[in-house]
SEFIDO-899909 format. One line per 4 residues: number of its first residue (from 1); for each residue x, y, z of C-alpha. Coordinates in Angstrom, 3 decimals, always signed. Example, Ala and Ser with C-alpha at 12.3 -4.5 7.8 and 13.67 -1.06 7.14 Angstrom:
1	+12.300/-4.500/+7.800 | +13.670/-1.060/+7.140
***
This chain:
1	-8.046/-5.584/+10.361 | -10.416/-8.350/+11.373 | -10.882/-11.814/+9.974 | -8.717/-12.734/+7.008
5	-10.718/-14.458/+4.284 | -8.588/-16.365/+1.812 | -9.800/-16.426/-1.801 | -8.557/-18.523/-4.697
9	-6.657/-15.539/-6.099 | -4.674/-15.343/-2.822 | -3.813/-19.026/-3.082 | -2.669/-18.634/-6.683
13	-0.507/-15.603/-5.816 | +1.103/-17.475/-2.925 | +1.643/-20.562/-5.109 | +3.546/-18.433/-7.618
17	+6.156/-17.788/-4.892 | +6.849/-21.487/-4.310 | +9.069/-23.653/-6.481 | +7.868/-27.120/-5.406
21	+5.071/-28.559/-7.566 | +3.620/-30.448/-4.610 | +3.532/-27.281/-2.484 | +1.928/-25.302/-5.320
25	-0.791/-27.922/-5.679 | -1.454/-27.948/-1.933 | -1.611/-24.160/-1.755 | -4.044/-23.937/-4.671
29	-6.172/-26.703/-3.134 | -6.450/-24.663/+0.084 | -4.375/-26.959/+2.308 | -2.063/-24.076/+3.307
33	-4.695/-21.394/+3.940 | -3.331/-20.827/+7.452 | +0.250/-20.344/+6.277 | +1.776/-16.901/+6.725
37	+2.389/-16.499/+2.973 | -1.223/-17.140/+1.954 | -2.487/-15.008/+4.852 | -0.193/-12.140/+3.806
41	-1.571/-12.186/+0.258 | -5.137/-12.264/+1.613 | -4.491/-9.345/+4.003 | -2.914/-7.326/+1.209
45	-5.879/-7.973/-1.109 | -8.375/-7.047/+1.616 | -6.517/-3.807/+2.402 | -6.471/-2.897/-1.295
49	-10.210/-3.596/-1.612 | -10.936/-1.455/+1.460 | -8.797/+1.408/+0.131 | -10.582/+1.290/-3.227
53	-13.942/+1.281/-1.462 | -12.943/+4.416/+0.480 | -11.756/+6.144/-2.720 | -15.095/+5.328/-4.376
57	-17.066/+6.706/-1.426 | -14.937/+9.869/-1.243 | -15.410/+10.398/-4.994 | -19.201/+10.235/-4.615
61	-19.058/+12.735/-1.741 | -16.915/+15.107/-3.784 | -13.871/+14.992/-1.519 | -10.760/+16.174/-3.274
65	-12.569/+18.086/-5.979 | -15.732/+18.474/-7.958 | -17.859/+15.415/-8.647 | -17.918/+15.082/-12.456
69	-21.245/+13.251/-12.331 | -22.756/+16.081/-10.272 | -22.763/+18.279/-13.371 | -25.060/+15.827/-15.140
73	-27.398/+15.506/-12.161 | -27.571/+19.261/-11.582 | -28.267/+19.824/-15.282 | -31.170/+17.383/-15.023
77	-32.500/+19.074/-11.870 | -32.132/+22.689/-13.045 | -32.606/+22.201/-16.776 | -29.509/+24.347/-17.429
81	-26.466/+23.169/-19.353 | -24.327/+26.263/-18.822 | -21.227/+25.722/-16.680 | -21.090/+27.293/-13.254
85	-18.505/+30.038/-12.647 | -17.216/+28.298/-9.500 | -16.671/+25.043/-11.358 | -18.977/+23.201/-8.946
89	-22.345/+22.600/-10.573 | -23.929/+22.085/-7.146 | -23.607/+25.846/-6.559 | -26.471/+26.351/-9.045
93	-28.900/+24.583/-6.738 | -31.018/+26.470/-4.244 | -30.073/+25.744/-0.608 | -32.883/+23.213/-0.098
97	-32.025/+21.206/-3.248 | -28.309/+21.463/-2.450 | -28.915/+19.952/+1.003 | -30.996/+17.156/-0.540
101	-28.293/+16.485/-3.129 | -25.515/+16.463/-0.513 | -27.577/+14.176/+1.758 | -28.182/+11.766/-1.118
105	-24.499/+11.613/-2.048 | -23.541/+11.132/+1.620 | -26.065/+8.278/+1.927 | -24.685/+6.691/-1.240
109	-21.122/+7.004/+0.079 | -22.195/+5.396/+3.369 | -23.726/+2.504/+1.430 | -20.490/+2.059/-0.540
113	-18.431/+2.048/+2.664 | -20.673/-0.577/+4.264 | -20.385/-3.062/+1.378 | -18.773/-6.320/+2.340
117	-19.360/-5.894/+6.076 | -21.695/-8.502/+7.490
***
């Protein structure tokens, strides 16, 4: 997965698993950042963030169904508010505009996927 970056929320989650007050204080202060418990919470958080990022990017690209926001954009482009028979508003666009629209959404999805990667 790469480097594990521990955040304060990971420390607080790990501290909630410990009964000793001294240990809780040390965990929250960052003394135990290399411990397996804190690292596990950090890895879990990072995996959840990555999964959400992928869901967001796939949503923009229209994977798994029609993009609800596409209807608004297509209505602005075409000037028509009538629903499309196929259910996908992008089908109203001429091939050139459709390619431009799909390219733009793919570029936006790529930008979403690259967030947080230095």
